[in-house]
Structures are given as C-alpha cells and as structure tokens.
N, C-alpha and C positions, 0 to 999 in steps of 0.2 A: 520209492519216495511218496507216489500218490497214495499208496496204502497208509503210509506213515501219517500223511497229513489229514487224511479222511479218520484216522484213529484219534489224532489230535483232536479234530473237530467234534468228534463223538463224546469226549470227556470235557469239552469246553462249556463249563456252566458257570455262571457269574458268581464269583466267589464271596458272597456276603454270608455264607455260612461256614464254619470251622469246628473240628472237634480235636481237643488235645490228645495227644498221642505219646507214648513212652519216648524218652530222650534217644533211645537207640533205633527208633524207626527209621527206615529210610524211604525216600519217595517211592511210591509205587505207580500212581498215576497223577501226574501233574495237571492241575486245571490250568484254564487260560489264564493269563496275566489281566487282572482287573485293575484299570487305571486308578492311580490314587488322585483325590480331590488335590487340585493345584492352583495357587494364586498366580496371577501373572508376574513375571519377574522383569526387572529391568535390564538391559543388555550391558555386561561388565567384560572388562578386559581382564584375561586370566592367563597364566602359563599354561603349555599344554597338559592335559590331564595325563597322570601316569598310567600305564598299563597295569590293571591289578592282576592278582594271581589267578590262575584257571579255577574255576569253582570245583569243589569237592562236593558231590553230591550228598553224600551222607553227613557232611558237615553242614550243608544248607538246610538240613531237616533236624538239627539238634534243637531240642524243646518241643519238637511237634512236626509233624509232616507238613501241617497247613502253614508253616512258617517258610516253606522253601518256595518262595515266590518273590519276583521282582516286583509285583505289585502290591494291591491292598488286601489285607486280611482282617476282617472284624468278626465277631460273634454273630450268629444267626439273628435277625430280627433288630440289629443294633441300628442307631440312627447313624446317618453319614458323618464321619469325622469331619472336623472343619479344615477347609482348604489351606495348605501352607505352602511354602516356597521349598521346604526341605526335600533334598533327593531321596533320604529314607527316615525314617523315624518308628519309634516302638513306645507304647505305654505300657507298664507292668506294676504289680502290685508288690511293694518291698517286702512284705510280710509273709504273704502265702506264695510268692514267687510265679502267680498266674500272669500270663501275657495277655492283656485285654485287647490289642490290636497291633497294627503296625503298616508300614509301608516299605516293602523291601528289607526286611528285618536282618536278612543276612547277606545284603548287598555289601561289597567292599567300598570304603571310601576313605578319605584322609580325614585324621582326626584334630588336628591343630592342639590348642591348649586343653582340650577335654582329655587329653592323653595323662595330663597331671593327675587325674584320679587314678590311674593305675599306678603311679609313682606313690601316691598316698596308701593305696591297698596294699602295696609291697613293703613299704618302709615304716608307716606308722606304727606298727606293731615292733619293730626294731628299735627304735631311736626313742632316747629319754627326753621329754620335752623340755628339761631343765639343763640339759647339756649344753656347755656354751662353747663354740667352735670359731675359728679364725677363716675368714674369706681368703681365698687364694686366687691368683690371677688366671688361673684356668677355670674357675668357677664363674668368672665374668666373661668367658670366651662364649659370646651369644652374638647372633646376627644383628647388626647394627639397625638401631630403629625398632628392634622388637621389644615387647613389654619386659620390664625390669622392675624389681624393687628399689634398686639403687645401692647395692650392697658395695662397700669400699675394700679394696685389696688390703689386708692387714686388719679389717673391722672385726670385731667380736661380737657374735650374735647367738642367742639361745636358739635351739631348735624349733621351740614353740613361735618364736618371732620369725623363723624360716616358713613354718608351716603357713603361719599367717599371710606373710608376703607372697607364698605361692597360691593360696587359694582365694584371697582378696585381690591381690593386684595382679596375679597371673604372671609372678616374676620367675623369668627364665634362668636368672642368675641363682635365685633360691632353688630351682629345679635342680641345677647343675652340684650345687653345693649339698642338698639333701641326699642326691644319688651318690656323691663322694662319701658323705659320712656315714651311710647305710651299707656300702659295699666295698669302700676303698678307692673307687673311681667312679666317674661319671659313667665310663663304658660297662664296668662291672654292674653299676646299677641297672643300666639298660638290660643286661643280661638277666638279671634278677626279675626285672619287671615282665621280661617276655616267659620266664619260668613261671611266675605267678600267673599270667594269663592262661599259659596251659593248664595249671592246675585249676582254675576257674571254670575251665571248658570255653574259654574266649579263643577258639582255634583260628578265628579270622583276624585276630589282632597281633600285629608285630611292631614293636617299637624300635625305633633307630634312636633316637634323642630322648633323654628324660622329660623334656619340656613340653614335646608336642611340635616344635620346630620341626620343619620339613626335612626328610631325608629319604633316599631311594629305598623303595620297598617298605614304606611305612604305611600302614592301612588298620582299618578296624570295621566294625559294623555296629548298627543300631542295637543289635541283640548282645554283642558282646559288651558295649558300654552299659547296658543294663545290669549285666553280670557284675561288672566291675563297681558300678554304683551301689549296687546291693550290698557288697562288702563293705564299702565305705560308710554307707549311713548306717550300718549295723554298729559302728564304733561310736561310742558317745563323744570321744575327743573330737573325732572328725565333725561331728554334727555342731558341736560348739564353735569349732573354728569357722564353718560355713555359714553359720549364723551371725557371727561377729560383723558389725557394721563398719567398725574403724578401730585402728589400733596405732600405737606410736612405735616407730622404729627407733630404737637408743641412740643417743649421741654417742661419739667417738671421740673421747677427749685426747687420746694418744695421738689421732690423726686431726685435732683441732676441727671436728666437724660436728654440727649440731645434729640432734634428732628431728625427726618429721612425722607427720602423720600420713597414714594410706587409708582408703576407704575400699568397702567391698564393691566390686564392679557387677555384680549380679543384682539386676533391680528387682528380680522376683521376691527378695526377701523383704523389700520395702513396700511392694505393691500387690502382693498375693496372700490373701488371708491364709494363714496355716502354713507357710512356705517353709521349707526345712533346709534350703541352700541348694547349692549346686555348683555348676562351672561354664563359664562362657570360653568361647574360643574362636579365633579369625586367623588364617593366613590367606594370602592372594590364591594360593593353590587349593585349600580345603573349603574357602568360602567360610559362612558362619557355621560354628558347632554349637551344640548346647545340651547340656543336662542338667534337668531341674527335679525338685521332689517337693511334696507338700502332703499335709495331713488334714483329713475332714471326716468327721463323724468316726473316729477311731480307726480310719483306713488311711494307710498310707501308699502313694503312688509316685512313680517315677517317670519321666518322660526324657527320651534322647533323641536327638536330632542332628542329622549331618548334611552337609552341603546345602544350606539355606542362605538366602539373601534377605538383607536387612529392610529393603523396601518390596512391597508397601507395608510389611509388619515386621518389626524386628524379631530376631530369633528368639529371645526370652518370651516375647509376647504370643508366639506360634506356640512355644512349649506350654504357657499358660491355658491357651485355648485347648490344647489337646488334654490337658490336666483335667480341664473343665468337663470335656467329653469323657474321659475316662472314670469321673466321680459319678457322672450321669449314668453309668451302666449299673446293672445288677451285681452284686458282691459276688457271684458265682459265674459271671461272665467269663469266657476264657477261649483263646485259641491256641494256647500252647502254655509252656511254662518256662521259667528260669532253672536251669539245672544247677545241682548242688557242686560245690568244688569236689573235684577228684572223680567226677560221676562219669565224664565221657572221655574217649581218647581221641587222637587226631583222626582217626578213621569215623567218627561220630559214634563209635559203639561203647556199650557200657564198659568202664573200666576193668570190672570183673570178668568180661569176654574179651579182653584186648588179646591179640595174637601173642603167643610166647617166642616165636621166632623172631629173628632181626634185633637190630640195635635201638638204644633210645633215641627219642626225638632230638634232631639237630637244634642247637641254639642260635645258629646263625641265619642269615637271609640273604635275599638277593633281590635287586630291582624288578627282575623278571616273575619272582615269586614262585619259584619251582618246587619240587618236592622238598629240599632243604628248608626253604622258607615255611613251607606247611607243616613242618616239625616232623620230618622223617618219611621214609619210603613206605608205602602201603604194602603189607605183606599178607600172604595166606588167602583167607576168605575175604578180607577186607578188600584186596586188590580186584577180586572178582566182582564185588558189589560195586566198586567205584567204576571200574570198567564198563560195566553194563549200564549203570545208570547215567554215566556221563554223555553215552551216545544219545539216550532219551532228552536229558537236558540240552544237549547242543541244537536239537530240532526245534525246542519250544520256547527257550529262554530268550527273553528281550533283554539285552544288556544296555544299561542307561550310561551316559558319559559319567565320569567320576571327577571327584572334588580336587581341590587345590590347595595352596599353602599361606602360613604366617601366624606367629602365635603370640 
C-alpha cells in the first residue's frame, strides 16, 4: 500500500496542463485531483443523494485521458476558470468538438430537466411539427407541483406547440406526450432515449423518465450533456425553438378553455449577446442544472453544469461566466474532444474494435447501477482493461457527494 501511495505522489503534478488523446485511450497514469474553483454555497435541505454507478475507467477517459478526473482540467497556460457552485461542468466547442475545460467531466450526477435535451435529440427527427395529437390522462401523470405547460386531457396540440412547451416552460406533461407520440408510450420513449444516449457515446447517461423528474438509477455527466447538446444545436428546428421568447398555447373550444401565453425560462437568451439558447433544470435531488450555448466571432460554445446552487450566483449566470472564459481561450485550446455518434462502445473502446463475443448492451437499469445499467457486461480484453484500471482508480479517485431532484 505504501508503495502505491508513493507512486501516486510521484505522478501528482498540478493539472493545469492537458493534451487531447484518442477517444479509445484508457487512463494510464492518473494525476492528482486538482480542486475546482468554488463559490461558497448556502446550506440547503435535500433528500439523501443516490449512490452512483461504479466508475468504468475506460468510460471515464472517453474523449481524452485528461478528462478522467474528478477535479479541474484546463489547457496549459489557460487562466483559471471562474469559481462556480456547480459540482461538475464542461465547456466545449459545438463545431470542432474540442473540450476547452471542465470540472469532473465524467462524474455521475442527477440531470433534472436538462434531460429533456436527450428527449429532443431522440424524438425531434421522428416527429412532424405540424402533427396534431390529443392529450391523454397518462400524459398528465406528473409529480404534483412540478413544471407543466398546462395541457388538458382531451386537448388537441400540435407537435410544435409541445416542443415549445417543453423547451420554454420545461413542461413535464409535454415531455410525456412527446415520448408517447415518438415511441408509442412514455416508457418506450425512455428506452429510445437510452438507445440514443448509447449511440452518441453518452455511456454515463441513463434516463428513467422522459422529463428528467427523478427516478432510481437516473444519472448523467457534464461530458454526456455536451454530447447531447451538440446534436440538439446541430438541428435548426431546435435552435429556433430554443431562441423563442414566448408563444401562445392554443385555446381548446371543445373543452371551453381559452388559450394562454408561455415565456422562455432561460434568461441567457435575453441577457447574453450571441446566446443560442439551452435548458434549465431543477429538482430537490439534482439541485440546479444548466445547459447553454452562445456564438461569438464565428465560434459556438456550449456549457453544461450539474449540481449548482442559485446563490450567490444563479446557474445560468455561472454558465455565462464559463462561456466568457471559454471564449477568452485560443481557438486551438483543448483538453479533449466530444466523440462522434457511434464512435465508442460501453467499454470506452472504438466501435470498430468492440469485442465480437457476448450480447448486445442491455436497455434496462437499476438503482444500484450495476453492469446492466452500464449497458452490458464487459467481455474479452475489455474486462481485463477495466479490472486492472479499476484498482488504480479505487486508490486515487476522490468521490464527491452526488446531486438530487425536481424538474
């Protein structure tokens, strides 16, 4: 044990330097965890944090070995990022895919309503925005007091109205209805969301609800959210919805109910020059979560935050400060990259090098986050890689408490 500790101390160099590496690279020598700049946070009452899945070392290094840290990773010579309250965050270039920096990029956390971006990435290509559908009672089966558009059982709404209700008002009722329309039921929609997360390489993401309302075994990471957001912002329809400031939910004459207006809850679009939109989120369990994007000088950046508090600075403002920091870096600055869809397997290996033995990744999940949650058993050489590197990680990684819930 003493030898291991001495070995760890030998490689413990403050990690203000990072070099991007291939997505299939597994951690070889993990540096010491560099603390992230943090703002003081108020004491809050929250439910017990869920136990996250056990880390898979190769998955922790997806996008680059430097990203396999629970602490800070920034380019060599970069100015210190602004302090925030978020437990984890990441800034990336939407176009090149370069990761500019982050704090615990692959750390598990609870998503809240930013999970609606995964719903959008999954269902936007499948649904005709002009389609009109009738809301059912199960669509409105959401947690009492949680965010809702105000859909009515028997009300008829266009798919475009539902997307606007989802992205502007964070409607959990709209999320259920869109998942049902895209897959036949809300539960089937969640299965498709998880399949899409795997396709994108977001192996630390597991959805249990289409809306982001908390459920056992539901997790994501700042890195995964950036992968998902990149797909969303590549869609011009999504970009139009995300920048919509207000819209009218139509009247329902058959139900004798008038229409009403809803407004975009993301302050970034009104307060940040070049804002492209994004998504806010909150549950008592997750705390405040946020995804935001902006363009400056022909450069488009995205920021993702998990586990933030709104005091002393609100989550979207923390995101804006991190965007400012990202825009201040040279265009070639990088500590890693966002992998392309289909590029990596559950073992963190290139898809072309995936073991041929064994079955397909499982779609189910568990609160404990065992192998089934992680997408299938590790087989062949992948099992050896995970087994060896897990022992190293167990000695060196510091685990932070995880987030919590409400959407």
